[in-house]
DRENKOL-861856 format. One line per 3 residues: number of its first residue (from 1); for each residue x, y, z of N, C-alpha, C. Coordinates in steps of 0.2 Angstrom, whole numbers, plus 5000, padded with zeros to 4 digits. Last residue first. Example, Ala and Ser with C-alpha at 12.3 -4.5 7.8 and 13.67 -1.06 7.14 Angstrom:
<sites>
2	5064/4989/5035/5068/4995/5036/5064/5000/5039  5066/4972/5039/5062/4978/5039/5066/4984/5039 .
</sites>
This chain:
<sites>
284	4099/4621/5686/4105/4619/5687/4106/4617/5693  4083/4620/5688/4087/4614/5686/4095/4615/5686  4067/4614/5690/4072/4613/5695/4079/4611/5691 .
281	4058/4654/5829/4056/4649/5824/4055/4640/5826  4065/4660/5831/4059/4659/5833/4055/4655/5829  4081/4664/5836/4076/4660/5831/4070/4659/5835 .
278	4086/4680/5839/4086/4673/5841/4081/4669/5838  4091/4690/5825/4088/4689/5831/4087/4682/5832  4098/4693/5813/4103/4693/5821/4096/4695/5827 .
275	4086/4695/5802/4093/4693/5802/4094/4697/5811  4070/4689/5811/4073/4695/5805/4080/4693/5807  4061/4672/5812/4066/4679/5815/4069/4683/5809 .
272	4047/4667/5805/4053/4667/5807/4057/4672/5807  4030/4669/5813/4036/4670/5808/4043/4668/5811  4021/4653/5815/4024/4659/5817/4030/4661/5813 .
269	4009/4641/5817/4015/4643/5813/4016/4651/5814  3999/4635/5824/4005/4631/5825/4011/4634/5819  3987/4642/5822/3992/4644/5828/3999/4640/5828 .
266	3986/4642/5804/3983/4640/5811/3988/4642/5816  3990/4644/5791/3983/4644/5793/3980/4644/5800  4004/4652/5783/4002/4648/5789/3993/4650/5790 .
263	4004/4651/5767/4005/4656/5773/4002/4652/5776  4005/4646/5752/4006/4642/5759/4007/4645/5765  4009/4664/5746/4007/4655/5745/4010/4650/5751 .
260	4006/4677/5755/4011/4672/5753/4008/4665/5753  3993/4689/5748/3998/4683/5753/4001/4679/5752  4001/4699/5736/3995/4695/5738/3998/4691/5744 .
257	4008/4714/5733/4007/4707/5735/4002/4706/5738  4003/4725/5719/4004/4725/5726/4004/4717/5727  4008/4721/5702/4003/4725/5706/4005/4722/5715 .
254	4017/4724/5688/4018/4721/5694/4011/4724/5699  4008/4722/5672/4012/4727/5676/4011/4722/5684  4001/4711/5666/4005/4714/5662/4009/4720/5666 .
251	3996/4698/5676/3994/4704/5672/3999/4706/5670  3993/4680/5673/3998/4686/5674/3997/4692/5672  3984/4671/5668/3983/4675/5673/3987/4680/5675 .
248	3989/4665/5658/3982/4669/5656/3981/4673/5663  4001/4660/5661/4002/4667/5657/3996/4671/5658  3998/4649/5665/4001/4654/5671/4000/4661/5667 .
245	3995/4643/5654/3990/4641/5659/3992/4648/5663  4008/4644/5647/4001/4644/5643/3996/4646/5649  4016/4637/5654/4017/4643/5653/4012/4646/5651 .
242	4010/4625/5656/4010/4627/5662/4013/4635/5660  4012/4621/5641/4006/4621/5645/4005/4624/5652  4024/4620/5641/4022/4626/5637/4014/4625/5639 .
239	4039/4615/5649/4031/4617/5652/4028/4621/5648  4053/4610/5650/4049/4610/5645/4041/4612/5648  4064/4623/5656/4060/4617/5660/4053/4616/5653 .
236	4081/4625/5649/4073/4628/5650/4069/4622/5651  4094/4616/5657/4091/4619/5652/4083/4621/5654  4107/4621/5668/4102/4618/5664/4098/4619/5659 .
233	4125/4623/5672/4118/4625/5671/4113/4620/5666  4137/4616/5674/4135/4619/5680/4126/4622/5678  4143/4614/5661/4141/4608/5666/4137/4610/5672 .
230	4146/4625/5656/4141/4622/5653/4140/4619/5658  4157/4634/5659/4152/4632/5663/4145/4628/5661  4168/4632/5650/4169/4627/5657/4162/4628/5662 .
227	4163/4641/5642/4164/4633/5639/4165/4630/5647  4152/4653/5649/4159/4651/5646/4159/4643/5646  4140/4664/5648/4141/4657/5649/4148/4655/5645 .
224	4128/4674/5649/4135/4675/5651/4137/4668/5653  4115/4681/5638/4118/4676/5642/4124/4677/5644  4110/4698/5639/4114/4692/5635/4117/4687/5639 .
221	4102/4709/5639/4102/4705/5644/4106/4699/5641  4099/4716/5627/4099/4719/5633/4101/4717/5638  4094/4705/5619/4099/4710/5616/4101/4715/5622 .
218	4085/4696/5626/4094/4693/5625/4097/4699/5622  4072/4698/5628/4077/4702/5633/4084/4701/5631  4067/4690/5619/4064/4697/5620/4069/4701/5625 .
215	4071/4677/5620/4074/4682/5615/4072/4690/5616  4076/4674/5637/4071/4676/5631/4074/4679/5626  4090/4666/5643/4087/4672/5642/4081/4672/5635 .
212	4098/4655/5647/4090/4654/5647/4087/4661/5646  4109/4663/5660/4108/4658/5655/4100/4657/5654  4125/4668/5667/4118/4671/5666/4116/4666/5660 .
209	4137/4669/5680/4135/4668/5675/4129/4669/5674  4149/4669/5694/4144/4674/5690/4143/4672/5684  4146/4654/5704/4150/4658/5698/4144/4663/5696 .
206	4138/4652/5715/4144/4648/5714/4147/4651/5708  4128/4656/5721/4133/4660/5722/4138/4657/5719  4110/4657/5713/4117/4652/5716/4122/4659/5717 .
203	4094/4657/5706/4100/4659/5709/4104/4656/5712  4083/4655/5694/4086/4650/5698/4092/4657/5699  4065/4655/5692/4071/4657/5690/4076/4654/5696 .
200	4048/4654/5685/4054/4650/5690/4060/4654/5686  4038/4660/5677/4040/4665/5682/4045/4661/5687  4040/4649/5663/4037/4655/5665/4040/4660/5670 .
197	4053/4637/5667/4048/4640/5663/4043/4646/5667  4068/4647/5670/4066/4641/5666/4057/4641/5666  4084/4656/5671/4077/4657/5670/4074/4649/5667 .
194	4097/4661/5682/4095/4657/5676/4087/4658/5676  4112/4666/5688/4106/4670/5686/4103/4662/5680  4126/4668/5700/4122/4664/5695/4114/4665/5695 .
191	4135/4677/5709/4130/4675/5708/4127/4672/5702  4145/4683/5716/4147/4677/5711/4141/4673/5711  4145/4695/5721/4142/4688/5724/4144/4681/5720 .
188	4150/4703/5711/4152/4704/5718/4150/4699/5723  4142/4702/5700/4149/4698/5700/4153/4699/5708  4130/4707/5702/4130/4698/5702/4137/4698/5701 .
185	4127/4720/5700/4129/4717/5708/4130/4710/5706  4123/4723/5686/4127/4728/5692/4129/4725/5698  4118/4712/5681/4122/4714/5678/4127/4720/5683 .
182	4108/4710/5691/4113/4705/5690/4120/4708/5687  4099/4721/5688/4102/4719/5696/4108/4715/5696  4094/4717/5676/4098/4723/5677/4102/4722/5685 .
179	4089/4703/5677/4096/4704/5672/4098/4712/5674  4078/4707/5685/4083/4702/5688/4090/4703/5685  4070/4714/5675/4072/4718/5682/4077/4714/5685 .
176	4068/4708/5664/4074/4715/5664/4076/4715/5670  4063/4696/5669/4069/4693/5666/4072/4702/5666  4050/4703/5672/4055/4698/5679/4062/4698/5676 .
173	4045/4706/5661/4047/4712/5666/4052/4707/5671  4043/4693/5655/4049/4698/5652/4051/4703/5657  4033/4689/5663/4040/4685/5662/4045/4690/5661 .
170	4024/4700/5673/4025/4696/5668/4032/4694/5668  4018/4700/5691/4022/4701/5686/4023/4695/5680  4012/4698/5706/4010/4698/5700/4015/4703/5696 .
167	4024/4694/5719/4018/4698/5717/4018/4697/5710  4031/4682/5722/4024/4682/5725/4020/4688/5722  4041/4674/5710/4040/4679/5712/4033/4680/5716 .
164	4050/4659/5714/4045/4663/5709/4044/4668/5714  4065/4650/5712/4061/4653/5716/4057/4655/5711  4079/4639/5717/4073/4641/5712/4069/4643/5715 .
161	4095/4641/5724/4087/4640/5725/4083/4642/5719  4110/4633/5725/4106/4637/5723/4098/4636/5726  4120/4628/5736/4120/4636/5735/4114/4638/5730 .
158	4120/4616/5740/4115/4621/5743/4118/4627/5742  4126/4608/5729/4132/4612/5735/4126/4616/5740  4117/4604/5721/4121/4598/5725/4125/4601/5729 .
155	4113/4615/5714/4109/4613/5719/4112/4608/5725  4124/4618/5706/4124/4621/5712/4120/4618/5717  4127/4603/5694/4123/4609/5698/4124/4611/5704 .
152	4136/4598/5686/4138/4601/5691/4134/4606/5693  4126/4591/5677/4131/4588/5681/4136/4591/5687  4108/4598/5680/4115/4598/5676/4121/4595/5681 .
149	4096/4588/5683/4099/4593/5684/4107/4592/5680  4086/4579/5683/4088/4579/5676/4092/4586/5678  4083/4570/5693/4078/4576/5693/4081/4580/5686 .
146	4093/4560/5694/4086/4558/5693/4081/4563/5690  4103/4569/5698/4103/4565/5692/4097/4563/5689  4099/4573/5711/4100/4578/5706/4100/4574/5700 .
143	4096/4563/5719/4091/4565/5716/4093/4571/5710  4110/4558/5720/4104/4555/5717/4099/4557/5713  4116/4571/5726/4117/4570/5720/4113/4565/5717 .
140	4102/4582/5733/4108/4575/5733/4109/4573/5728  4097/4597/5733/4097/4592/5728/4103/4587/5731  4090/4611/5739/4097/4607/5741/4093/4599/5736 .
137	4077/4618/5733/4084/4619/5734/4090/4615/5734  4063/4625/5724/4068/4619/5725/4075/4621/5727  4055/4637/5727/4051/4629/5725/4056/4622/5724 .
134	4054/4650/5738/4059/4644/5734/4054/4640/5733  4047/4664/5734/4045/4659/5737/4050/4653/5734  4048/4682/5737/4049/4677/5733/4047/4671/5736 .
131	4043/4700/5739/4044/4693/5742/4043/4688/5736  4052/4709/5726/4045/4708/5732/4048/4702/5734  4060/4713/5717/4054/4710/5714/4048/4709/5721 .
128	4072/4719/5723/4070/4721/5716/4062/4719/5713  4073/4716/5734/4071/4722/5734/4068/4726/5727  4075/4703/5732/4069/4705/5736/4068/4712/5736 .
125	4089/4703/5724/4081/4699/5722/4074/4702/5726  4097/4711/5733/4094/4712/5727/4089/4710/5725  4098/4706/5747/4102/4713/5745/4099/4715/5739 .
122	4093/4694/5749/4092/4700/5753/4093/4706/5749  4100/4686/5738/4092/4688/5738/4089/4693/5742  4114/4688/5743/4112/4692/5736/4104/4692/5736 .
119	4111/4680/5755/4113/4688/5755/4111/4692/5748  4109/4668/5751/4104/4672/5754/4105/4679/5754  4121/4664/5744/4116/4665/5741/4110/4669/5745 .
116	4129/4664/5759/4130/4669/5751/4124/4669/5747  4122/4654/5763/4122/4659/5767/4124/4664/5762  4124/4643/5755/4117/4645/5757/4118/4652/5759 .
113	4138/4638/5757/4135/4642/5753/4129/4644/5752  4138/4635/5772/4140/4642/5770/4138/4644/5763  4133/4622/5771/4128/4628/5772/4131/4635/5771 .
110	4139/4610/5768/4137/4615/5763/4134/4620/5765  4143/4603/5781/4147/4608/5777/4147/4612/5769  4130/4598/5783/4133/4604/5786/4139/4606/5782 .
107	4119/4593/5770/4125/4592/5773/4129/4599/5777  4102/4599/5771/4107/4599/5768/4113/4596/5773  4088/4591/5775/4093/4596/5778/4099/4594/5774 .
104	4074/4589/5764/4080/4587/5766/4085/4592/5769  4058/4585/5757/4062/4590/5761/4068/4586/5762  4052/4575/5751/4051/4581/5748/4055/4586/5751 .
101	4065/4560/5746/4060/4565/5751/4059/4571/5748  4063/4550/5731/4066/4553/5738/4063/4558/5742  4057/4544/5720/4059/4540/5725/4063/4543/5732 .
98	4055/4552/5709/4063/4548/5711/4065/4545/5716  4044/4556/5710/4044/4551/5704/4052/4549/5705  4045/4564/5722/4041/4558/5722/4044/4552/5716 .
95	4052/4575/5716/4057/4571/5721/4052/4564/5722  4051/4585/5706/4051/4577/5704/4053/4573/5709  4056/4596/5712/4048/4596/5710/4047/4587/5710 .
92	4067/4592/5724/4066/4594/5719/4059/4593/5717  4066/4599/5741/4072/4596/5736/4070/4597/5729  4065/4612/5754/4063/4608/5749/4067/4606/5745 .
89	4071/4619/5763/4074/4613/5763/4069/4608/5758  4066/4632/5763/4074/4631/5761/4076/4623/5761  4054/4632/5769/4054/4633/5761/4061/4632/5758 .
86	4058/4633/5782/4056/4625/5780/4056/4625/5772  4061/4645/5784/4068/4640/5784/4064/4634/5781  4058/4657/5772/4056/4653/5779/4060/4648/5777 .
83	4071/4671/5770/4066/4666/5768/4063/4661/5772  4076/4677/5779/4075/4681/5774/4070/4676/5770  4077/4670/5792/4072/4676/5793/4071/4678/5785 .
80	4096/4674/5793/4089/4671/5796/4082/4674/5794  4108/4678/5792/4103/4678/5786/4096/4674/5787  4118/4680/5800/4113/4685/5799/4109/4685/5792 .
77	4122/4668/5807/4126/4671/5799/4123/4677/5797  4114/4664/5816/4120/4666/5817/4125/4671/5813  4103/4660/5806/4102/4666/5811/4109/4667/5814 .
74	4109/4649/5801/4107/4652/5796/4106/4660/5800  4111/4642/5813/4116/4642/5809/4115/4649/5805  4098/4638/5815/4102/4643/5820/4107/4645/5817 .
71	4094/4630/5805/4090/4637/5806/4095/4641/5810  4100/4619/5807/4101/4623/5801/4098/4630/5802  4097/4616/5821/4103/4619/5818/4104/4621/5813 .
68	4084/4612/5817/4084/4618/5822/4091/4621/5821  4085/4602/5809/4081/4607/5806/4084/4613/5810  4091/4590/5818/4095/4594/5810/4092/4601/5808 .
65	4080/4589/5826/4088/4593/5829/4091/4596/5821  4071/4586/5820/4070/4591/5823/4077/4595/5824  4074/4574/5815/4075/4579/5810/4074/4586/5814 .
62	4071/4564/5824/4079/4566/5823/4079/4572/5818  4060/4559/5823/4060/4563/5827/4068/4567/5827  4049/4558/5809/4057/4554/5811/4058/4561/5818 .
59	4039/4564/5805/4038/4556/5805/4045/4555/5806  4038/4579/5807/4035/4575/5812/4038/4567/5813  4041/4582/5795/4045/4584/5801/4043/4579/5807 .
56	4033/4578/5786/4039/4575/5784/4043/4577/5791  4020/4585/5791/4020/4579/5792/4028/4575/5791  4025/4598/5789/4025/4595/5795/4023/4588/5796 .
53	4027/4597/5775/4032/4598/5777/4031/4596/5786  4013/4596/5770/4018/4591/5768/4025/4592/5773  4008/4609/5772/4005/4602/5777/4011/4596/5776 .
50	4016/4617/5765/4016/4616/5770/4015/4610/5775  4020/4605/5750/4017/4612/5752/4019/4612/5762  4025/4594/5748/4030/4598/5748/4028/4606/5749 .
47	4014/4587/5745/4019/4583/5751/4023/4590/5751  4008/4589/5730/4006/4588/5737/4012/4584/5741  4022/4600/5722/4017/4596/5722/4015/4593/5729 .
44	4025/4615/5714/4024/4613/5721/4019/4607/5722  4023/4622/5704/4029/4619/5704/4029/4617/5712  4009/4630/5703/4012/4624/5699/4017/4620/5699 .
41	4012/4638/5715/4008/4632/5716/4008/4626/5712  4017/4650/5714/4021/4645/5715/4018/4637/5716  4008/4660/5711/4013/4659/5705/4016/4652/5708 .
38	3993/4664/5711/3997/4659/5716/4002/4656/5712  3981/4676/5712/3988/4673/5710/3992/4670/5715  3969/4677/5715/3970/4671/5713/3976/4670/5710 .
35	3970/4691/5722/3967/4684/5727/3968/4676/5723  3974/4699/5715/3979/4697/5718/3976/4690/5723  3961/4700/5707/3968/4698/5705/3972/4695/5708 .
32	3953/4706/5719/3951/4699/5714/3957/4697/5712  3960/4718/5719/3960/4713/5725/3957/4706/5722  3959/4724/5707/3965/4722/5708/3965/4719/5715 .
29	3945/4726/5707/3947/4723/5703/3954/4721/5705  3943/4734/5720/3940/4727/5719/3942/4723/5715  3959/4743/5725/3953/4742/5722/3950/4736/5721 .
26	3964/4739/5742/3965/4739/5735/3957/4739/5732  3959/4737/5756/3961/4745/5754/3962/4744/5747  3956/4724/5756/3949/4729/5755/3951/4736/5755 .
23	3967/4717/5758/3963/4717/5751/3959/4723/5751  3978/4725/5768/3971/4721/5768/3968/4722/5761  3996/4726/5762/3988/4730/5765/3983/4724/5764 .
20	4004/4710/5763/4004/4716/5759/3997/4719/5765  4018/4701/5772/4010/4702/5771/4007/4709/5769  4029/4699/5777/4028/4700/5770/4021/4700/5769 .
17	4029/4695/5790/4032/4702/5788/4033/4704/5781  4022/4684/5790/4020/4690/5792/4023/4695/5791  4029/4675/5783/4026/4676/5779/4021/4682/5783 .
14	4039/4666/5786/4040/4673/5786/4036/4677/5783  4036/4650/5797/4036/4654/5790/4037/4663/5790  4042/4640/5806/4037/4638/5801/4037/4643/5795 .
11	4050/4640/5816/4053/4641/5810/4048/4641/5804  4044/4637/5829/4048/4643/5829/4050/4644/5821  4036/4625/5827/4032/4631/5827/4038/4637/5826 .
8	4047/4617/5827/4041/4618/5820/4039/4623/5821  4052/4617/5839/4057/4619/5834/4052/4620/5828  4039/4610/5846/4043/4617/5848/4047/4620/5842 .
5	4036/4598/5845/4033/4603/5839/4037/4609/5840  4043/4590/5854/4044/4589/5847/4042/4595/5843  4038/4596/5865/4046/4595/5865/4048/4597/5857 .
2	4025/4592/5866/4028/4599/5866/4035/4600/5864  4027/4577/5866/4025/4580/5859/4026/4588/5859 .
</sites>
């Protein structure tokens, strides 16, 4: 059992590196707002949380080797620890309805695509927004169809990550922030940027393009979509109730980060490694 659990312990989370100052150091009103801020929760079904990952991981002994190989590949390419490895294995939000797995290790020949996407996340997304959490990453072709993904979705290539920011921020500010860095640096990374319900956004490293801008920011941050790009982008996720509920909890200005949603609560979880360290460890 120790041999089976060891890789699971080593890759569980990067939360320790992203934990903010203790809530007691914040003004009481701000600390209370942060405590209730869980932007990833509406996008994660039971079974795709950390407990679900552990269940999935232990259900088949052969998964340990695949997970370890994927984690080692990221570390070797200096992108380990940017995001928790286990969260990079999340499939689609609709995995259960589609009869698929909540987590999946992508085919090894697709892993280079994730390396370039993580570089963009490391260099520009996290510095602009603070910590982010992946809610949907690789989708095998059958799952992509069932989930309503675009025909040429970058998720099928393990290039795309759907993310939510973990620091309180409103949707318009998030769009303006991400559009600004995308306009300046996205082309150099072949970065795609798209927006979905409320705070869910998409990044990939397939091609420089941008879609689903709100009218409030479209003038300063117009879409960038060429006719040949249409098959690679998705439509906004139809979730007005989600938008309304989440909008009621969202402050109008960013605040210091709360603890990461799904952070480890037991000794079974430790931090993922920073780049170059040995491993310790939805819709275009």
